[in-house]
Steps between C-alpha positions, in 0.01 A plus 500: 500500500297348213152374572456126444226410255345153506363343185212251495303299253128477580266208463141406588416195708167428668364846419796663675789695357841377609856626438823310458845653474599542137754224441706410191297348214167586668219447251151360474446187291228244438597175674398186324600133520603491865720200585439373852794424728464197735609592852515877432419742784128558536509856352679389182247418228752362255725600212421701189721537190494847343743683269774245553478516878368254756283688751399370845135597534392603848148490645461868581150469647621224737800704602290813567206297645246656263237352273588586139294483185587215265482587132537260213850630432732568787691829524838496665738769613839358411824631656866410529635441853867405531510360148192280541156580357180501704138573413227625729151390396284819494157605375630778283805722453521872533771763459809610689511777762761685703478584866725704728363341818408154625264471797444216746165372624582362846158322515599257224742208561617430145535730202438798727692762298308719262514806277227754443342545160223760482481487880434124495723237661659265250679219687841385382585139426859528616753236397635408846154426636408317175793256543406447868151394386609285206812349669696461172818643650504305829 
């Protein structure tokens, strides 16, 4: 039986390293000229146009309840989910990693799954929990 290998893209937010499953079109870009959306869910910052695509920009620090640094230029982790493009506002991007095992921290309520990198816990921003927090797909 083959061993399942999970692939993640890493990013920094509020002096912490986070992981997100590697999704189609995952890349880091500089987000500029954010267009606000009246009546949007609270964790949606607005829309960004990049490379011919309209990207819904999400407030990652609000979703994860952390205090992030705010630089002059915003860095976003863009990904494709079911044919739509989303961006997570992050402090900085990192590389991709593979893991054979995902652990669960039962003390945490949300985003409680993690992988180990150099014996450190790196929590995973999983898509299902993300949509529960943002409420785009309700």
